[in-house]
C-alpha positions, 0 to 999 in steps of 0.5 A: 851828294852835294853835287845832286843836291847843287843840281836840285837847287839849280832846278829849284830856282830855275823853276822857281820853287822856294822850297829845299828838295831833301836829298834822296838817302843812299842805300849803305851796303854792307861789304861782306868779307869771303870766307878763307877757307883752311888751304889743305897741306900735301906731302910735298907742303910738309916735306919741302918745311923746315925744321921750326914750322915742322915743329910748329906745325907737328904742336897745332895737329897735337903730337906730343913729345915736338921739341925731342924729335927731329924734322924728318921724324916729325915730317913722316909722323905727321904724313902718315897722321894726316894721309894714311887716314883718309886713305 
């Protein structure tokens, strides 16, 4: 922007103009953040989860008595809930 103004001033001086030239406004560009799609959890993802992660994920999915069940039980329940319904 500053360079443009200096060029205009030099051009005006060379032409003998005494008026200042207003710089052209720079259009505002709004940056849109790309939408992040929710990652689909696969059976393999569930099987790779440790017990703490499985318990947290089970709570997100609305399962009851999460803290009383083992990681293996939760994995089986989650896989049944998420993948048997979709088939």
